[in-house]
N, CA, C, O and the ligand as a Tripos MOL2 file, in Angstrom:
@<TRIPOS>MOLECULE
protein
  229   227    58     0     0
PROTEIN
NO_CHARGES

@<TRIPOS>ATOM
      1 N          29.4780   84.1830  -12.7290 N.3       1 MET1
      2 CA         28.6650   83.1670  -13.4130 C.3       1 MET1
      3 C          29.5490   82.1700  -14.1650 C.2       1 MET1
      4 O          30.4800   82.5740  -14.8610 O.2       1 MET1
      5 N          29.2730   80.9100  -14.0340 N.am      2 CYS2
      6 CA         30.0280   79.8800  -14.7340 C.3       2 CYS2
      7 C          29.1560   79.2940  -15.8550 C.2       2 CYS2
      8 O          28.0120   79.7030  -16.0500 O.2       2 CYS2
      9 N          29.7160   78.3470  -16.5680 N.am      3 ASP3
     10 CA         28.9900   77.7570  -17.7020 C.3       3 ASP3
     11 C          27.6930   77.0860  -17.2710 C.2       3 ASP3
     12 O          26.6790   77.1570  -17.9650 O.2       3 ASP3
     13 N          27.7450   76.4420  -16.1260 N.am      4 ALA4
     14 CA         26.5390   75.7480  -15.6380 C.3       4 ALA4
     15 C          25.4080   76.7420  -15.3950 C.2       4 ALA4
     16 O          24.2500   76.4670  -15.7080 O.2       4 ALA4
     17 N          25.7540   77.9020  -14.8320 N.am      5 CYS5
     18 CA         24.7490   78.9340  -14.5860 C.3       5 CYS5
     19 C          24.2090   79.4860  -15.8880 C.2       5 CYS5
     20 O          23.0040   79.6810  -16.0450 O.2       5 CYS5
     21 N          25.1210   79.7370  -16.8240 N.am      6 LYS6
     22 CA         24.7090   80.2800  -18.1200 C.3       6 LYS6
     23 C          23.7290   79.3360  -18.8010 C.2       6 LYS6
     24 O          22.7270   79.7570  -19.3790 O.2       6 LYS6
     25 N          24.0440   78.0500  -18.7180 N.am      7 GLU7
     26 CA         23.1800   77.0490  -19.3400 C.3       7 GLU7
     27 C          21.8110   77.0620  -18.6720 C.2       7 GLU7
     28 O          20.7820   77.0410  -19.3460 O.2       7 GLU7
     29 N          21.8070   77.0960  -17.3430 N.am      8 LEU8
     30 CA         20.5350   77.1350  -16.6170 C.3       8 LEU8
     31 C          19.7700   78.4090  -16.9670 C.2       8 LEU8
     32 O          18.5520   78.3860  -17.1430 O.2       8 LEU8
     33 N          20.5000   79.5160  -17.0630 N.am      9 ASP9
     34 CA         19.8630   80.7890  -17.4070 C.3       9 ASP9
     35 C          19.1730   80.7170  -18.7630 C.2       9 ASP9
     36 O          18.0660   81.2220  -18.9480 O.2       9 ASP9
     37 N          19.8660   80.0700  -19.7140 N.am     10 GLU10
     38 CA         19.2870   79.9470  -21.0430 C.3      10 GLU10
     39 C          18.0090   79.1290  -21.0130 C.2      10 GLU10
     40 O          17.0160   79.4780  -21.6520 O.2      10 GLU10
     41 N          18.0480   78.0310  -20.2600 N.am     11 ILE11
     42 CA         16.8560   77.1790  -20.1460 C.3      11 ILE11
     43 C          15.7310   77.9460  -19.4640 C.2      11 ILE11
     44 O          14.5710   77.8560  -19.8630 O.2      11 ILE11
     45 N          16.0910   78.7040  -18.4270 N.am     12 ILE12
     46 CA         15.0910   79.4840  -17.6930 C.3      12 ILE12
     47 C          14.4340   80.5090  -18.6100 C.2      12 ILE12
     48 O          13.2090   80.6270  -18.6380 O.2      12 ILE12
     49 N          15.2500   81.2540  -19.3640 N.am     13 SER13
     50 CA         14.6650   82.2750  -20.2360 C.3      13 SER13
     51 C          13.8500   81.6350  -21.3530 C.2      13 SER13
     52 O          12.8860   82.2210  -21.8450 O.2      13 SER13
     53 N          14.2490   80.4160  -21.7530 N.am     14 HIS14
     54 CA         13.4620   79.6980  -22.7540 C.3      14 HIS14
     55 C          12.0680   79.4090  -22.2140 C.2      14 HIS14
     56 O          11.0680   79.6260  -22.8980 O.2      14 HIS14
     57 N          12.0120   78.9190  -20.9820 N.am     15 TYR15
     58 CA         10.7090   78.6030  -20.3800 C.3      15 TYR15
     59 C           9.9140   79.8720  -20.0990 C.2      15 TYR15
     60 O           8.6870   79.8920  -20.1950 O.2      15 TYR15
     61 N          10.6520   80.9430  -19.7460 N.am     16 GLN16
     62 CA          9.9490   82.2000  -19.4800 C.3      16 GLN16
     63 C           9.3130   82.7350  -20.7510 C.2      16 GLN16
     64 O           8.2220   83.3040  -20.7180 O.2      16 GLN16
     65 N          10.0070   82.5480  -21.8840 N.am     17 ARG17
     66 CA          9.4160   82.9400  -23.1670 C.3      17 ARG17
     67 C           8.1900   82.0880  -23.4460 C.2      17 ARG17
     68 O           7.1660   82.5800  -23.9200 O.2      17 ARG17
     69 N           8.3130   80.7920  -23.1420 N.am     18 LEU18
     70 CA          7.1990   79.8680  -23.3570 C.3      18 LEU18
     71 C           5.9830   80.2810  -22.5310 C.2      18 LEU18
     72 O           4.8460   80.2010  -22.9950 O.2      18 LEU18
     73 N           6.2420   80.7230  -21.2980 N.am     19 SER19
     74 CA          5.1400   81.0330  -20.3860 C.3      19 SER19
     75 C           4.3610   82.2600  -20.8410 C.2      19 SER19
     76 O           3.2860   82.5390  -20.3110 O.2      19 SER19
     77 N           4.8940   83.0040  -21.8280 N.am     20 ALA20
     78 CA          4.1730   84.1600  -22.3490 C.3      20 ALA20
     79 C           3.0390   83.7280  -23.2780 C.2      20 ALA20
     80 O           2.1290   84.5080  -23.5610 O.2      20 ALA20
     81 N           3.1000   82.4830  -23.7490 N.am     21 PHE21
     82 CA          2.0530   81.9880  -24.6260 C.3      21 PHE21
     83 C           0.8340   81.5700  -23.8120 C.2      21 PHE21
     84 O           0.9650   81.1250  -22.6720 O.2      21 PHE21
     85 N          -0.3510   81.7150  -24.4010 N.am     22 PRO22
     86 CA         -1.5770   81.3750  -23.6700 C.3      22 PRO22
     87 C          -1.8350   79.8740  -23.6000 C.2      22 PRO22
     88 O          -2.6640   79.3370  -24.3350 O.2      22 PRO22
     89 N          -1.1170   79.2150  -22.7140 N.am     23 PHE23
     90 CA         -1.3620   77.7860  -22.4960 C.3      23 PHE23
     91 C          -2.5800   77.6120  -21.5990 C.2      23 PHE23
     92 O          -3.0930   78.5620  -21.0080 O.2      23 PHE23
     93 N          -3.0200   76.3680  -21.5200 N.am     24 ASP24
     94 CA         -4.0640   76.0680  -20.5400 C.3      24 ASP24
     95 C          -3.4580   76.2040  -19.1430 C.2      24 ASP24
     96 O          -2.2450   76.0620  -18.9870 O.2      24 ASP24
     97 N          -4.2810   76.4790  -18.1230 N.am     25 PRO25
     98 CA         -3.7610   76.7750  -16.7730 C.3      25 PRO25
     99 C          -2.8260   75.7010  -16.2370 C.2      25 PRO25
    100 O          -1.8430   76.0210  -15.5700 O.2      25 PRO25
    101 N          -3.1110   74.4470  -16.5130 N.am     26 LEU26
    102 CA         -2.2850   73.3590  -15.9790 C.3      26 LEU26
    103 C          -0.8830   73.3990  -16.5750 C.2      26 LEU26
    104 O           0.1080   73.2400  -15.8610 O.2      26 LEU26
    105 N          -0.8070   73.6100  -17.8790 N.am     27 THR27
    106 CA          0.5010   73.6850  -18.5390 C.3      27 THR27
    107 C           1.2700   74.9110  -18.0700 C.2      27 THR27
    108 O           2.4720   74.8350  -17.8170 O.2      27 THR27
    109 N           0.5720   76.0530  -17.9520 N.am     28 ALA28
    110 CA          1.2150   77.2870  -17.4900 C.3      28 ALA28
    111 C           1.7880   77.0810  -16.0960 C.2      28 ALA28
    112 O           2.9000   77.5160  -15.7960 O.2      28 ALA28
    113 N           1.0120   76.4110  -15.2480 N.am     29 LYS29
    114 CA          1.4440   76.1490  -13.8750 C.3      29 LYS29
    115 C           2.6950   75.2770  -13.8720 C.2      29 LYS29
    116 O           3.6170   75.4910  -13.0840 O.2      29 LYS29
    117 N           2.7090   74.3010  -14.7580 N.am     30 ARG30
    118 CA          3.8490   73.3920  -14.8360 C.3      30 ARG30
    119 C           5.1090   74.1380  -15.2940 C.2      30 ARG30
    120 O           6.2010   73.9100  -14.7730 O.2      30 ARG30
    121 N           4.9400   75.0220  -16.2660 N.am     31 ILE31
    122 CA          6.0800   75.8060  -16.7620 C.3      31 ILE31
    123 C           6.6340   76.6900  -15.6490 C.2      31 ILE31
    124 O           7.8480   76.7790  -15.4620 O.2      31 ILE31
    125 N           5.7420   77.3400  -14.9160 N.am     32 ILE32
    126 CA          6.1730   78.2010  -13.8020 C.3      32 ILE32
    127 C           6.9210   77.3720  -12.7680 C.2      32 ILE32
    128 O           7.9180   77.8180  -12.2010 O.2      32 ILE32
    129 N           6.4260   76.1530  -12.5290 N.am     33 GLY33
    130 CA          7.0820   75.2630  -11.5780 C.3      33 GLY33
    131 C           8.4810   74.8840  -12.0370 C.2      33 GLY33
    132 O           9.4150   74.8430  -11.2360 O.2      33 GLY33
    133 N           8.6230   74.6090  -13.3250 N.am     34 VAL34
    134 CA          9.9300   74.2320  -13.8850 C.3      34 VAL34
    135 C          10.8980   75.4090  -13.7610 C.2      34 VAL34
    136 O          12.0590   75.2270  -13.3940 O.2      34 VAL34
    137 N          10.4130   76.6190  -14.0690 N.am     35 VAL35
    138 CA         11.2580   77.8140  -13.9690 C.3      35 VAL35
    139 C          11.7210   78.0140  -12.5280 C.2      35 VAL35
    140 O          12.8980   78.2750  -12.2800 O.2      35 VAL35
    141 N          10.7990   77.8930  -11.5860 N.am     36 ALA36
    142 CA         11.1500   78.0690  -10.1690 C.3      36 ALA36
    143 C          12.1810   77.0290   -9.7490 C.2      36 ALA36
    144 O          13.1160   77.3290   -9.0070 O.2      36 ALA36
    145 N          11.9990   75.8170  -10.2270 N.am     37 ASP37
    146 CA         12.9120   74.7250   -9.9060 C.3      37 ASP37
    147 C          14.3160   75.0120  -10.4300 C.2      37 ASP37
    148 O          15.3060   74.8200   -9.7230 O.2      37 ASP37
    149 N          14.3880   75.4720  -11.6760 N.am     38 LEU38
    150 CA         15.6800   75.7700  -12.3050 C.3      38 LEU38
    151 C          16.3580   76.9550  -11.6210 C.2      38 LEU38
    152 O          17.5730   76.9580  -11.4230 O.2      38 LEU38
    153 N          15.5600   77.9590  -11.2620 N.am     39 GLN39
    154 CA         16.1270   79.1250  -10.5900 C.3      39 GLN39
    155 C          16.6890   78.7290   -9.2350 C.2      39 GLN39
    156 O          17.7250   79.2360   -8.8050 O.2      39 GLN39
    157 N          15.9960   77.8240   -8.5720 N.am     40 GLN40
    158 CA         16.4550   77.3420   -7.2740 C.3      40 GLN40
    159 C          17.7910   76.6140   -7.4210 C.2      40 GLN40
    160 O          18.7040   76.7830   -6.6120 O.2      40 GLN40
    161 N          17.8810   75.8010   -8.4740 N.am     41 LYS41
    162 CA         19.1200   75.0650   -8.7370 C.3      41 LYS41
    163 C          20.2690   76.0260   -8.9930 C.2      41 LYS41
    164 O          21.3680   75.8560   -8.4670 O.2      41 LYS41
    165 N          20.0000   77.0360   -9.8050 N.am     42 ARG42
    166 CA         21.0320   78.0080  -10.1310 C.3      42 ARG42
    167 C          21.4220   78.7900   -8.8730 C.2      42 ARG42
    168 O          22.6030   79.0340   -8.6240 O.2      42 ARG42
    169 N          20.4220   79.1750   -8.0920 N.am     43 ASP43
    170 CA         20.6830   79.9210   -6.8630 C.3      43 ASP43
    171 C          21.5390   79.1060   -5.9010 C.2      43 ASP43
    172 O          22.3940   79.6540   -5.2060 O.2      43 ASP43
    173 N          21.3080   77.8000   -5.8640 N.am     44 ALA44
    174 CA         22.0440   76.9380   -4.9380 C.3      44 ALA44
    175 C          23.5240   76.8750   -5.2990 C.2      44 ALA44
    176 O          24.3660   76.6210   -4.4380 O.2      44 ALA44
    177 N          23.8410   77.1070   -6.5740 N.am     45 MET45
    178 CA         25.2320   77.0310   -7.0170 C.3      45 MET45
    179 C          26.0230   78.2620   -6.5840 C.2      45 MET45
    180 O          27.2060   78.1660   -6.2570 O.2      45 MET45
    181 N          25.3570   79.4240   -6.5850 N.am     46 HIS46
    182 CA         26.0450   80.6690   -6.2350 C.3      46 HIS46
    183 C          25.1740   81.5160   -5.3160 C.2      46 HIS46
    184 O          24.6480   82.5450   -5.7390 O.2      46 HIS46
    185 N          25.0200   81.1050   -4.0910 N.am     47 PRO47
    186 CA         24.1180   81.8270   -3.1860 C.3      47 PRO47
    187 C          24.5790   83.2570   -2.9130 C.2      47 PRO47
    188 O          23.7590   84.1340   -2.6430 O.2      47 PRO47
    189 N          25.8930   83.4940   -2.9830 N.am     48 ILE48
    190 CA         26.4240   84.7930   -2.5640 C.3      48 ILE48
    191 C          26.1820   85.8700   -3.6260 C.2      48 ILE48
    192 O          25.9180   87.0230   -3.2860 O.2      48 ILE48
    193 N          26.2700   85.5000   -4.9100 N.am     49 VAL49
    194 CA         26.1670   86.5040   -5.9660 C.3      49 VAL49
    195 C          24.7200   86.8240   -6.3470 C.2      49 VAL49
    196 O          24.4640   87.6320   -7.2410 O.2      49 VAL49
    197 N          23.7920   86.1840   -5.6620 N.am     50 LEU50
    198 CA         22.3910   86.4030   -6.0130 C.3      50 LEU50
    199 C          21.9220   87.8050   -5.6540 C.2      50 LEU50
    200 O          22.1310   88.2610   -4.5300 O.2      50 LEU50
    201 N          21.2980   88.4800   -6.5870 N.am     51 PRO51
    202 CA         20.7490   89.8080   -6.2960 C.3      51 PRO51
    203 C          19.7240   89.7640   -5.1720 C.2      51 PRO51
    204 O          19.6660   90.6740   -4.3460 O.2      51 PRO51
    205 N          18.9220   88.7160   -5.1400 N.am     52 SER52
    206 CA         17.8660   88.6340   -4.1300 C.3      52 SER52
    207 C          18.4630   88.5630   -2.7270 C.2      52 SER52
    208 O          17.9040   89.1090   -1.7760 O.2      52 SER52
    209 N          19.6090   87.8810   -2.6100 N.am     53 LEU53
    210 CA         20.2530   87.7880   -1.3030 C.3      53 LEU53
    211 C          20.9160   89.1150   -0.9350 C.2      53 LEU53
    212 O          20.9440   89.5140    0.2290 O.2      53 LEU53
    213 N          21.4440   89.7800   -1.9490 N.am     54 LYS54
    214 CA         22.0750   91.0780   -1.6930 C.3      54 LYS54
    215 C          21.0370   92.0590   -1.1540 C.2      54 LYS54
    216 O          21.3180   92.8650   -0.2670 O.2      54 LYS54
    217 N          19.8290   91.9680   -1.7160 N.am     55 LEU55
    218 CA         18.7790   92.8810   -1.3100 C.3      55 LEU55
    219 C          18.3620   92.6550    0.1400 C.2      55 LEU55
    220 O          18.0080   93.5940    0.8540 O.2      55 LEU55
    221 N          18.4120   91.3810    0.5630 N.am     56 SER56
    222 CA         17.9400   91.0800    1.9100 C.3      56 SER56
    223 C          18.9620   91.4490    2.9710 C.2      56 SER56
    224 O          18.6780   91.3580    4.1660 O.2      56 SER56
    225 N          20.1560   91.8680    2.5430 N.am     57 ARG57
    226 CA         21.1780   92.1990    3.5330 C.3      57 ARG57
    227 C          21.0560   93.6400    4.0180 C.2      57 ARG57
    228 O          21.8440   94.0780    4.8560 O.2      57 ARG57
    229 ZN         28.0500   79.7970  -11.9940 Zn       58 ZN58
@<TRIPOS>BOND
     1     1     2 1
     2     2     3 1
     3     3     4 2
     4     3     5 am
     5     5     6 1
     6     6     7 1
     7     7     8 2
     8     7     9 am
     9     9    10 1
    10    10    11 1
    11    11    12 2
    12    11    13 am
    13    13    14 1
    14    14    15 1
    15    15    16 2
    16    15    17 am
    17    17    18 1
    18    18    19 1
    19    19    20 2
    20    19    21 am
    21    21    22 1
    22    22    23 1
    23    23    24 2
    24    23    25 am
    25    25    26 1
    26    26    27 1
    27    27    28 2
    28    27    29 am
    29    29    30 1
    30    30    31 1
    31    31    32 2
    32    31    33 am
    33    33    34 1
    34    34    35 1
    35    35    36 2
    36    35    37 am
    37    37    38 1
    38    38    39 1
    39    39    40 2
    40    39    41 am
    41    41    42 1
    42    42    43 1
    43    43    44 2
    44    43    45 am
    45    45    46 1
    46    46    47 1
    47    47    48 2
    48    47    49 am
    49    49    50 1
    50    50    51 1
    51    51    52 2
    52    51    53 am
    53    53    54 1
    54    54    55 1
    55    55    56 2
    56    55    57 am
    57    57    58 1
    58    58    59 1
    59    59    60 2
    60    59    61 am
    61    61    62 1
    62    62    63 1
    63    63    64 2
    64    63    65 am
    65    65    66 1
    66    66    67 1
    67    67    68 2
    68    67    69 am
    69    69    70 1
    70    70    71 1
    71    71    72 2
    72    71    73 am
    73    73    74 1
    74    74    75 1
    75    75    76 2
    76    75    77 am
    77    77    78 1
    78    78    79 1
    79    79    80 2
    80    79    81 am
    81    81    82 1
    82    82    83 1
    83    83    84 2
    84    83    85 am
    85    85    86 1
    86    86    87 1
    87    87    88 2
    88    87    89 am
    89    89    90 1
    90    90    91 1
    91    91    92 2
    92    91    93 am
    93    93    94 1
    94    94    95 1
    95    95    96 2
    96    95    97 am
    97    97    98 1
    98    98    99 1
    99    99   100 2
   100    99   101 am
   101   101   102 1
   102   102   103 1
   103   103   104 2
   104   103   105 am
   105   105   106 1
   106   106   107 1
   107   107   108 2
   108   107   109 am
   109   109   110 1
   110   110   111 1
   111   111   112 2
   112   111   113 am
   113   113   114 1
   114   114   115 1
   115   115   116 2
   116   115   117 am
   117   117   118 1
   118   118   119 1
   119   119   120 2
   120   119   121 am
   121   121   122 1
   122   122   123 1
   123   123   124 2
   124   123   125 am
   125   125   126 1
   126   126   127 1
   127   127   128 2
   128   127   129 am
   129   129   130 1
   130   130   131 1
   131   131   132 2
   132   131   133 am
   133   133   134 1
   134   134   135 1
   135   135   136 2
   136   135   137 am
   137   137   138 1
   138   138   139 1
   139   139   140 2
   140   139   141 am
   141   141   142 1
   142   142   143 1
   143   143   144 2
   144   143   145 am
   145   145   146 1
   146   146   147 1
   147   147   148 2
   148   147   149 am
   149   149   150 1
   150   150   151 1
   151   151   152 2
   152   151   153 am
   153   153   154 1
   154   154   155 1
   155   155   156 2
   156   155   157 am
   157   157   158 1
   158   158   159 1
   159   159   160 2
   160   159   161 am
   161   161   162 1
   162   162   163 1
   163   163   164 2
   164   163   165 am
   165   165   166 1
   166   166   167 1
   167   167   168 2
   168   167   169 am
   169   169   170 1
   170   170   171 1
   171   171   172 2
   172   171   173 am
   173   173   174 1
   174   174   175 1
   175   175   176 2
   176   175   177 am
   177   177   178 1
   178   178   179 1
   179   179   180 2
   180   179   181 am
   181   181   182 1
   182   182   183 1
   183   183   184 2
   184   183   185 am
   185   185   186 1
   186   186   187 1
   187   187   188 2
   188   187   189 am
   189   189   190 1
   190   190   191 1
   191   191   192 2
   192   191   193 am
   193   193   194 1
   194   194   195 1
   195   195   196 2
   196   195   197 am
   197   197   198 1
   198   198   199 1
   199   199   200 2
   200   199   201 am
   201   201   202 1
   202   202   203 1
   203   203   204 2
   204   203   205 am
   205   205   206 1
   206   206   207 1
   207   207   208 2
   208   207   209 am
   209   209   210 1
   210   210   211 1
   211   211   212 2
   212   211   213 am
   213   213   214 1
   214   214   215 1
   215   215   216 2
   216   215   217 am
   217   217   218 1
   218   218   219 1
   219   219   220 2
   220   219   221 am
   221   221   222 1
   222   222   223 1
   223   223   224 2
   224   223   225 am
   225   225   226 1
   226   226   227 1
   227   227   228 2
@<TRIPOS>SUBSTRUCTURE
     1 MET1         2 RESIDUE 1 A MET
     2 CYS2         6 RESIDUE 1 A CYS
     3 ASP3        10 RESIDUE 1 A ASP
     4 ALA4        14 RESIDUE 1 A ALA
     5 CYS5        18 RESIDUE 1 A CYS
     6 LYS6        22 RESIDUE 1 A LYS
     7 GLU7        26 RESIDUE 1 A GLU
     8 LEU8        30 RESIDUE 1 A LEU
     9 ASP9        34 RESIDUE 1 A ASP
    10 GLU10       38 RESIDUE 1 A GLU
    11 ILE11       42 RESIDUE 1 A ILE
    12 ILE12       46 RESIDUE 1 A ILE
    13 SER13       50 RESIDUE 1 A SER
    14 HIS14       54 RESIDUE 1 A HIS
    15 TYR15       58 RESIDUE 1 A TYR
    16 GLN16       62 RESIDUE 1 A GLN
    17 ARG17       66 RESIDUE 1 A ARG
    18 LEU18       70 RESIDUE 1 A LEU
    19 SER19       74 RESIDUE 1 A SER
    20 ALA20       78 RESIDUE 1 A ALA
    21 PHE21       82 RESIDUE 1 A PHE
    22 PRO22       86 RESIDUE 1 A PRO
    23 PHE23       90 RESIDUE 1 A PHE
    24 ASP24       94 RESIDUE 1 A ASP
    25 PRO25       98 RESIDUE 1 A PRO
    26 LEU26      102 RESIDUE 1 A LEU
    27 THR27      106 RESIDUE 1 A THR
    28 ALA28      110 RESIDUE 1 A ALA
    29 LYS29      114 RESIDUE 1 A LYS
    30 ARG30      118 RESIDUE 1 A ARG
    31 ILE31      122 RESIDUE 1 A ILE
    32 ILE32      126 RESIDUE 1 A ILE
    33 GLY33      130 RESIDUE 1 A GLY
    34 VAL34      134 RESIDUE 1 A VAL
    35 VAL35      138 RESIDUE 1 A VAL
    36 ALA36      142 RESIDUE 1 A ALA
    37 ASP37      146 RESIDUE 1 A ASP
    38 LEU38      150 RESIDUE 1 A LEU
    39 GLN39      154 RESIDUE 1 A GLN
    40 GLN40      158 RESIDUE 1 A GLN
    41 LYS41      162 RESIDUE 1 A LYS
    42 ARG42      166 RESIDUE 1 A ARG
    43 ASP43      170 RESIDUE 1 A ASP
    44 ALA44      174 RESIDUE 1 A ALA
    45 MET45      178 RESIDUE 1 A MET
    46 HIS46      182 RESIDUE 1 A HIS
    47 PRO47      186 RESIDUE 1 A PRO
    48 ILE48      190 RESIDUE 1 A ILE
    49 VAL49      194 RESIDUE 1 A VAL
    50 LEU50      198 RESIDUE 1 A LEU
    51 PRO51      202 RESIDUE 1 A PRO
    52 SER52      206 RESIDUE 1 A SER
    53 LEU53      210 RESIDUE 1 A LEU
    54 LYS54      214 RESIDUE 1 A LYS
    55 LEU55      218 RESIDUE 1 A LEU
    56 SER56      222 RESIDUE 1 A SER
    57 ARG57      226 RESIDUE 1 A ARG
    58 ZN58       229 GROUP 0 **** ****
């Protein structure tokens, strides 16, 4: 993991904490979308070290 990943991870966990709050469905959906987007970005940086990819092997 590099600094860029750590930063993305922090943002992701921030949004994940946010998503625990009872927002209206539209806001919750948007937060989930942002998290998925950030995870995708992080995954694109290090495709090999991803646990999800390791599992599929
Ligand atoms: Zn990294």
